[in-house]
N, CA, C and O atoms as a MOPAC input file, in Angstrom:
PM7 MOZYME 1SCF
protein

 N      0.84300 1    -1.19200 1     0.00000 1
 C      0.00000 1     0.00000 1     0.00000 1
 C      0.87800 1     1.24200 1     0.00000 1
 O      1.92000 1     1.29000 1     0.65500 1
 N      0.44600 1     2.21800 1    -0.73000 1
 C      1.12100 1     3.50200 1    -0.73900 1
 C      0.68600 1     4.31500 1     0.47200 1
 O     -0.35100 1     4.03200 1     1.07300 1
 N      1.47000 1     5.32100 1     0.83000 1
 C      1.17800 1     6.16200 1     1.99000 1
 C     -0.22900 1     6.74600 1     1.90700 1
 O     -0.95600 1     6.74600 1     2.90000 1
 N     -0.61400 1     7.23600 1     0.74800 1
 C     -1.93600 1     7.84700 1     0.58600 1
 C     -3.04600 1     6.83500 1     0.84100 1
 O     -4.06600 1     7.16800 1     1.44500 1
 N     -2.85000 1     5.60000 1     0.38200 1
 C     -3.84600 1     4.54500 1     0.60500 1
 C     -3.96800 1     4.21000 1     2.09000 1
 O     -5.06700 1     3.96800 1     2.58900 1
 N     -2.84800 1     4.19700 1     2.78500 1
 C     -2.87100 1     3.92900 1     4.22100 1
 C     -3.66100 1     5.00800 1     4.95500 1
 O     -4.44700 1     4.71200 1     5.85500 1
 N     -3.44500 1     6.26000 1     4.56300 1
 C     -4.18700 1     7.36700 1     5.17800 1
 C     -5.67700 1     7.25000 1     4.89600 1
 O     -6.49800 1     7.40700 1     5.79900 1
 N     -6.02700 1     6.97300 1     3.64500 1
 C     -7.44200 1     6.84100 1     3.27500 1
 C     -8.10400 1     5.67400 1     3.99400 1
 O     -9.31000 1     5.69600 1     4.24100 1
 N     -7.31800 1     4.65300 1     4.32900 1
 C     -7.85300 1     3.49600 1     5.04300 1
 C     -8.04200 1     3.77300 1     6.53100 1
 O     -8.57100 1     2.93300 1     7.26100 1
 N     -7.61100 1     4.94900 1     6.98000 1
 C     -7.81200 1     5.34000 1     8.36900 1
 C     -6.70400 1     4.92800 1     9.31600 1
 O     -6.86600 1     5.02200 1    10.53300 1
 N     -5.58400 1     4.47500 1     8.78200 1
 C     -4.48100 1     4.06700 1     9.63900 1
 C     -3.66700 1     5.26900 1    10.10600 1
 O     -3.51700 1     6.25400 1     9.38300 1
 N     -3.15000 1     5.17200 1    11.31600 1
 C     -2.16800 1     6.12900 1    11.80900 1
 C     -0.80900 1     5.58900 1    11.39200 1
 O     -0.47100 1     4.45100 1    11.71900 1
 N     -0.02800 1     6.38400 1    10.67800 1
 C      1.26500 1     5.91100 1    10.18200 1
 C      2.38000 1     6.83300 1    10.64500 1
 O      2.16400 1     8.00900 1    10.93800 1
 N      3.58300 1     6.26200 1    10.70200 1
 C      4.77700 1     7.02500 1    11.05500 1
 C      5.93200 1     6.59500 1    10.15300 1
 O      5.96700 1     5.45500 1     9.69000 1
 N      6.88300 1     7.51200 1     9.90100 1
 C      8.05700 1     7.13700 1     9.11200 1
 C      9.03700 1     6.33800 1     9.96700 1
 O      9.10900 1     6.50500 1    11.18500 1
 N      9.77900 1     5.47700 1     9.30500 1
 C     10.77800 1     4.65500 1     9.99000 1
 C     12.18400 1     5.06400 1     9.55200 1
 O     12.38800 1     5.50700 1     8.42200 1
 N     13.13700 1     4.91100 1    10.44900 1
 C     14.53900 1     5.18000 1    10.12800 1
 C     15.08200 1     4.06100 1     9.24200 1
 O     14.66700 1     2.90700 1     9.35100 1
 N     16.00900 1     4.42000 1     8.36900 1
 C     16.67700 1     3.40300 1     7.55600 1
 C     17.64300 1     2.60100 1     8.43400 1
 O     17.71100 1     1.37700 1     8.33200 1
 N     18.38100 1     3.29100 1     9.28700 1
 C     19.32300 1     2.65800 1    10.22800 1
 C     19.21300 1     3.37500 1    11.55700 1
 O     19.19800 1     4.60600 1    11.55300 1
 N     19.13800 1     2.72200 1    12.66000 1
 C     18.97300 1     1.28600 1    12.77700 1
 C     17.59200 1     0.86900 1    12.29400 1
 O     16.61600 1     1.60200 1    12.46000 1
 N     17.52100 1    -0.28400 1    11.71100 1
 C     16.26500 1    -0.76700 1    11.12400 1
 C     15.18500 1    -0.91200 1    12.19100 1
 O     15.47100 1    -1.15600 1    13.36400 1
 N     13.94500 1    -0.75600 1    11.75600 1
 C     12.75800 1    -0.92500 1    12.59400 1
 C     12.67100 1     0.07900 1    13.74300 1
 O     12.06000 1    -0.20600 1    14.77300 1
 N     13.27500 1     1.24000 1    13.57000 1
 C     13.19600 1     2.29000 1    14.58100 1
 C     12.36500 1     3.44200 1    14.03500 1
 O     12.57600 1     3.85600 1    12.89500 1
 N     11.42300 1     3.97500 1    14.81700 1
 C     10.62600 1     5.10200 1    14.33900 1
 C     11.48800 1     6.35100 1    14.17500 1
 O     12.40500 1     6.59500 1    14.95800 1
 N     11.18200 1     7.12400 1    13.16000 1
 C     11.90800 1     8.36700 1    12.90300 1
 C     11.29900 1     9.53600 1    13.67100 1
 O     11.88700 1    10.61700 1    13.71800 1
 N     10.13900 1     9.33400 1    14.26700 1
 C      9.45900 1    10.37000 1    15.05100 1
 C      8.99600 1     9.75500 1    16.37400 1
 O      8.98100 1     8.53400 1    16.53000 1
 N      8.62200 1    10.61300 1    17.31600 1
 C      8.09300 1    10.13300 1    18.59300 1
 C      6.73100 1     9.51900 1    18.32100 1
 O      5.75400 1    10.23900 1    18.11500 1
 N      6.65900 1     8.19100 1    18.31800 1
 C      5.48000 1     7.48300 1    17.82600 1
 C      4.31000 1     7.46800 1    18.79200 1
 O      3.17000 1     7.33000 1    18.34900 1
 N      4.53800 1     7.60500 1    20.08900 1
 C      3.43100 1     7.49000 1    21.05000 1
 C      2.36000 1     8.55400 1    20.80800 1
 O      1.17800 1     8.30900 1    21.05000 1
 N      2.76300 1     9.72100 1    20.33700 1
 C      1.80300 1    10.77800 1    19.99900 1
 C      0.79400 1    10.26100 1    18.97000 1
 O     -0.38500 1    10.61100 1    19.01200 1
 N      1.27100 1     9.43000 1    18.05500 1
 C      0.43300 1     8.95000 1    16.94900 1
 C     -0.43200 1     7.75400 1    17.33700 1
 O     -1.14500 1     7.21000 1    16.49400 1
 N     -0.37700 1     7.33700 1    18.60800 1
 C     -1.33800 1     6.36300 1    19.12000 1
 C     -2.69700 1     7.02800 1    19.31100 1
 O     -3.72800 1     6.35700 1    19.35700 1
 N     -2.68500 1     8.34800 1    19.42200 1
 C     -3.91200 1     9.10000 1    19.70500 1
 C     -4.22300 1    10.15900 1    18.65900 1
 O     -5.31000 1    10.73700 1    18.66900 1
 N     -3.28100 1    10.42000 1    17.75700 1
 C     -3.43300 1    11.45800 1    16.73500 1
 C     -2.91200 1    10.94000 1    15.40800 1
 O     -1.81500 1    10.38500 1    15.33900 1
 N     -3.70000 1    11.12000 1    14.35000 1
 C     -3.24800 1    10.72300 1    13.01100 1
 C     -2.50600 1    11.89100 1    12.36400 1
 O     -2.89600 1    13.04900 1    12.50800 1
 N     -1.45000 1    11.56800 1    11.66200 1
 C     -0.74600 1    12.58200 1    10.88300 1
 C     -1.61500 1    12.96900 1     9.69400 1
 O     -2.26000 1    12.12100 1     9.07800 1
 N     -1.62200 1    14.24100 1     9.38600 1
 C     -2.35300 1    14.71400 1     8.21900 1
 C     -1.47400 1    14.69000 1     6.98100 1
 O     -0.27400 1    14.42300 1     7.05900 1
 N     -2.07800 1    14.97000 1     5.85000 1
 C     -1.34300 1    14.93200 1     4.58400 1
 C     -0.16400 1    15.90700 1     4.58500 1
 O      0.90800 1    15.57400 1     4.07900 1
 N     -0.34700 1    17.11100 1     5.14900 1
 C      0.75400 1    18.08900 1     5.17900 1
 C      1.92400 1    17.57900 1     6.01400 1
 O      3.08500 1    17.78400 1     5.66100 1
 N      1.61000 1    16.91800 1     7.11500 1
 C      2.67200 1    16.36300 1     7.95200 1
 C      3.39800 1    15.23300 1     7.22400 1
 O      4.62200 1    15.12500 1     7.29800 1
 N      2.64500 1    14.40100 1     6.52700 1
 C      3.25200 1    13.31400 1     5.74500 1
 C      4.16800 1    13.89600 1     4.66900 1
 O      5.27300 1    13.39700 1     4.45600 1
 N      3.71300 1    14.94300 1     3.99600 1
 C      4.53600 1    15.58000 1     2.96400 1
 C      5.82100 1    16.14100 1     3.56700 1
 O      6.88400 1    16.05900 1     2.95200 1
 N      5.72600 1    16.71200 1     4.77400 1
 C      6.91300 1    17.22400 1     5.45900 1
 C      7.87100 1    16.07600 1     5.78600 1
 O      9.08400 1    16.20800 1     5.62200 1
 N      7.32200 1    14.95500 1     6.24500 1
 C      8.15700 1    13.78500 1     6.52600 1
 C      8.83700 1    13.28600 1     5.26200 1
 O     10.01000 1    12.91200 1     5.29300 1
 N      8.11100 1    13.27800 1     4.15100 1
 C      8.69400 1    12.79400 1     2.89700 1
 C      9.87800 1    13.66300 1     2.48100 1
 O     10.87000 1    13.15400 1     1.96000 1
 N      9.77500 1    14.97600 1     2.70900 1
 C     10.90900 1    15.86400 1     2.40500 1
 C     12.05000 1    15.63900 1     3.39300 1
 O     13.21900 1    15.61200 1     3.00800 1
 N     11.70100 1    15.47900 1     4.66800 1
 C     12.69800 1    15.33500 1     5.72400 1
 C     13.41700 1    13.99100 1     5.67400 1
 O     14.63700 1    13.94200 1     5.82800 1
 N     12.68400 1    12.90500 1     5.46200 1
 C     13.26000 1    11.56400 1     5.54600 1
 C     13.46900 1    10.89400 1     4.19100 1
 O     14.04900 1     9.81000 1     4.12100 1
 N     13.00800 1    11.52200 1     3.12200 1
 C     13.19800 1    10.96400 1     1.78900 1
 C     12.39000 1     9.69600 1     1.57100 1
 O     11.30200 1     9.52700 1     2.12000 1
 N     12.94400 1     8.81600 1     0.76200 1
 C     12.27300 1     7.55900 1     0.41500 1
 C     12.45400 1     6.57000 1     1.56000 1
 O     13.40800 1     5.79200 1     1.57400 1
 N     11.53400 1     6.60500 1     2.51800 1
 C     11.63200 1     5.75900 1     3.70000 1
 C     10.42100 1     4.85100 1     3.81000 1
 O      9.42400 1     5.05400 1     3.11700 1
 N     10.50000 1     3.87600 1     4.65500 1
 C      9.35100 1     3.01700 1     4.93100 1
 C      8.47100 1     3.65600 1     5.99300 1
 O      8.92500 1     4.48900 1     6.77800 1
 N      7.21600 1     3.25600 1     6.00500 1
 C      6.26200 1     3.73800 1     7.00400 1
 C      5.69900 1     2.54500 1     7.75700 1
 O      5.54300 1     1.45500 1     7.20700 1
 N      5.40000 1     2.77400 1     9.02100 1
 C      4.80000 1     1.74100 1     9.86100 1
 C      3.39300 1     2.17200 1    10.24200 1
 O      3.11300 1     3.36200 1    10.37900 1
 N      2.51400 1     1.19800 1    10.41200 1
 C      1.16400 1     1.46300 1    10.90900 1
 C      1.20900 1     1.35900 1    12.42400 1
 O      1.71800 1     0.38200 1    12.97200 1
 N      0.67500 1     2.37000 1    13.09900 1
 C      0.58300 1     2.34800 1    14.55400 1
 C     -0.64200 1     1.51600 1    14.91900 1
 O     -1.77000 1     1.88100 1    14.59100 1
 N     -0.41400 1     0.40700 1    15.59500 1
 C     -1.52100 1    -0.47300 1    15.99200 1
 C     -2.27200 1     0.11400 1    17.18400 1
 O     -1.78700 1     1.01700 1    17.86600 1
 N     -3.46200 1    -0.42200 1    17.41500 1
 C     -4.27200 1     0.01200 1    18.54700 1
 C     -5.57200 1     0.63000 1    18.08200 1
 O     -5.94700 1     0.51600 1    16.91500 1
 N     -6.25900 1     1.28700 1    19.00900 1
 C     -7.56100 1     1.87900 1    18.70300 1
 C     -7.49600 1     2.89700 1    17.57600 1
 O     -8.42000 1     2.97900 1    16.76700 1
 N     -6.41300 1     3.67900 1    17.50900 1
 C     -6.30300 1     4.73500 1    16.49800 1
 C     -6.42400 1     4.16400 1    15.08200 1
 O     -6.98500 1     4.81200 1    14.19800 1
 N     -5.90700 1     2.96800 1    14.86600 1
 C     -5.95200 1     2.33300 1    13.54600 1
 C     -6.92500 1     1.16800 1    13.49600 1
 O     -7.07000 1     0.52100 1    12.45900 1
 N     -7.59400 1     0.89800 1    14.61200 1
 C     -8.50300 1    -0.25000 1    14.71700 1
 C     -7.78800 1    -1.51900 1    14.25300 1
 O     -8.30800 1    -2.29300 1    13.45000 1
 N     -6.58200 1    -1.70400 1    14.78600 1
 C     -5.72200 1    -2.78100 1    14.31300 1
 C     -4.90500 1    -3.34800 1    15.46700 1
 O     -4.30400 1    -2.60400 1    16.24200 1
 N     -4.89200 1    -4.66100 1    15.57100 1
 C     -4.04300 1    -5.34500 1    16.54100 1
 C     -2.97100 1    -6.12200 1    15.81400 1
 O     -3.01900 1    -6.27200 1    14.59300 1
 N     -2.01100 1    -6.61100 1    16.55700 1
 C     -0.89400 1    -7.32000 1    15.94800 1
 C     -0.49600 1    -8.50000 1    16.82400 1
 O     -0.45100 1    -8.39300 1    18.04900 1
 N     -0.21100 1    -9.61300 1    16.18600 1
 C      0.32700 1   -10.78300 1    16.87400 1
 C      1.63100 1   -11.13800 1    16.17300 1
 O      1.64900 1   -11.39000 1    14.96900 1
 N      2.71200 1   -11.15600 1    16.92600 1
 C      4.02700 1   -11.47400 1    16.37900 1
 C      4.33100 1   -12.94400 1    16.64200 1
 O      4.37800 1   -13.37500 1    17.79400 1
 N      4.53500 1   -13.70700 1    15.58400 1
 C      4.85900 1   -15.13200 1    15.71100 1
 C      6.26400 1   -15.33800 1    15.15800 1
 O      6.49600 1   -15.22500 1    13.95500 1
 N      7.19200 1   -15.64100 1    16.05500 1
 C      8.57300 1   -15.87600 1    15.63100 1
 C      8.84600 1   -17.33600 1    15.30100 1
 O      9.72900 1   -17.63900 1    14.49900 1
 N      8.09600 1   -18.23500 1    15.91300 1
 C      8.28500 1   -19.67000 1    15.69800 1
 C      7.03800 1   -20.22700 1    15.00600 1
 O      5.99300 1   -20.38900 1    15.63600 1
 N      7.15400 1   -20.51300 1    13.72600 1
 C      6.00400 1   -20.98300 1    12.94900 1
 C      5.41600 1   -22.27900 1    13.49200 1
 O      4.26000 1   -22.59800 1    13.21200 1
 N      6.19000 1   -23.02200 1    14.25800 1
 C      5.68000 1   -24.25800 1    14.86300 1
 C      4.59600 1   -23.96500 1    15.90500 1
 O      3.85200 1   -24.86500 1    16.29500 1
 N      4.50900 1   -22.73100 1    16.34900 1
 C      3.52500 1   -22.35000 1    17.36500 1
 C      2.16200 1   -21.98400 1    16.76600 1
 O      1.20400 1   -21.77200 1    17.50900 1
 N      2.06600 1   -21.90800 1    15.45700 1
 C      0.80600 1   -21.50800 1    14.82100 1
 C     -0.34300 1   -22.46000 1    15.13800 1
 O     -1.44200 1   -21.97300 1    15.40400 1
 N     -0.16900 1   -23.78300 1    15.12800 1
 C     -1.30100 1   -24.65200 1    15.48800 1
 C     -1.87000 1   -24.34100 1    16.88000 1
 O     -3.08800 1   -24.34200 1    17.05900 1
 N     -1.01800 1   -24.08100 1    17.84600 1
 C     -1.48800 1   -23.73200 1    19.19500 1
 C     -2.21500 1   -22.38800 1    19.17400 1
 O     -3.23300 1   -22.21200 1    19.84200 1
 N     -1.69000 1   -21.46100 1    18.41400 1
 C     -2.33700 1   -20.15100 1    18.28500 1
 C     -3.72400 1   -20.29700 1    17.66300 1
 O     -4.66800 1   -19.63000 1    18.08700 1
 N     -3.85000 1   -21.16200 1    16.66300 1
 C     -5.14300 1   -21.38600 1    16.01400 1
 C     -6.15000 1   -22.05500 1    16.94800 1
 O     -7.35600 1   -21.85900 1    16.80000 1
 N     -5.66800 1   -22.83800 1    17.90200 1
 C     -6.58000 1   -23.40400 1    18.90300 1
 C     -7.18600 1   -22.29800 1    19.75900 1
 O     -8.35000 1   -22.36500 1    20.15400 1
 N     -6.38000 1   -21.28600 1    20.03800 1
 C     -6.82600 1   -20.17700 1    20.88600 1
 C     -7.62900 1   -19.13900 1    20.10500 1
 O     -8.55300 1   -18.52400 1    20.63900 1
 N     -7.26800 1   -18.95200 1    18.84400 1
 C     -7.94900 1   -17.97400 1    17.98100 1
 C     -8.29400 1   -18.68000 1    16.67300 1
 O     -7.58100 1   -18.51300 1    15.68300 1
 N     -9.38400 1   -19.47600 1    16.64500 1
 C     -9.68500 1   -20.31100 1    15.47600 1
 C     -9.92100 1   -19.53400 1    14.18200 1
 O     -9.64100 1   -20.04500 1    13.09800 1
 N    -10.42100 1   -18.33200 1    14.27900 1
 C    -10.71200 1   -17.55800 1    13.06000 1
 C     -9.58200 1   -16.58200 1    12.72100 1
 O     -9.80600 1   -15.59600 1    12.01800 1
 N     -8.39500 1   -16.84500 1    13.20900 1
 C     -7.26200 1   -15.95300 1    12.99000 1
 C     -7.04600 1   -15.63900 1    11.51500 1
 O     -6.82200 1   -14.48400 1    11.15200 1
 N     -7.11000 1   -16.65500 1    10.66700 1
 C     -6.82000 1   -16.43900 1     9.25600 1
 C     -7.99900 1   -15.85000 1     8.48200 1
 O     -7.93300 1   -15.71400 1     7.26000 1
 N     -9.07300 1   -15.50200 1     9.18300 1
 C    -10.16600 1   -14.75300 1     8.55800 1
 C     -9.83200 1   -13.26700 1     8.49800 1
 O    -10.57400 1   -12.47700 1     7.91300 1
 N     -8.71500 1   -12.89900 1     9.10300 1
 C     -8.28700 1   -11.50400 1     9.13300 1
 C     -7.09100 1   -11.32300 1     8.21500 1
 O     -6.62900 1   -12.27300 1     7.58200 1
 N     -6.60500 1   -10.12200 1     8.15000 1
 C     -5.42100 1    -9.80900 1     7.35500 1
 C     -4.18700 1   -10.41800 1     8.01700 1
 O     -3.95600 1   -10.21800 1     9.20900 1
 N     -3.41000 1   -11.14700 1     7.25600 1
 C     -2.17900 1   -11.75300 1     7.74800 1
 C     -1.05500 1   -11.30800 1     6.83100 1
 O     -1.14700 1   -11.44700 1     5.61100 1
 N      0.01000 1   -10.77100 1     7.42200 1
 C      1.15700 1   -10.35900 1     6.61500 1
 C      2.43600 1   -10.89600 1     7.22200 1
 O      2.52200 1   -11.12400 1     8.42900 1
 N      3.41700 1   -11.09400 1     6.38100 1
 C      4.74300 1   -11.48800 1     6.83500 1
 C      5.61700 1   -10.24300 1     6.77100 1
 O      5.69300 1    -9.57800 1     5.73800 1
 N      6.27300 1    -9.93700 1     7.87700 1
 C      7.16300 1    -8.78400 1     7.90900 1
 C      8.60400 1    -9.24800 1     7.86900 1
 O      8.90800 1   -10.43000 1     8.02300 1
 N      9.46700 1    -8.29700 1     7.66100 1
 C     10.90400 1    -8.60900 1     7.59900 1
 C     11.49100 1    -8.73600 1     8.97300 1
 O     12.68600 1    -8.99600 1     9.11300 1

């Protein structure tokens, strides 16, 4: 998804640093309660260049996250959450 699509979908997004990887480029806790507007996103694009963006999970984005590091644990997870795969599932880096 492009940044504009993420915004239109109602997600709260933040830019990420290139190095160290997986680190927010801005103070992200603010964005748990406030969505960045298009002007702020444009400012980030100028400031951080071609960077990745992360979706802030929680009520602001109506999105939760489950991190599974050991794929062998998925059967147990499915016992606890049988309809897990009825939702969006993505593999991250």
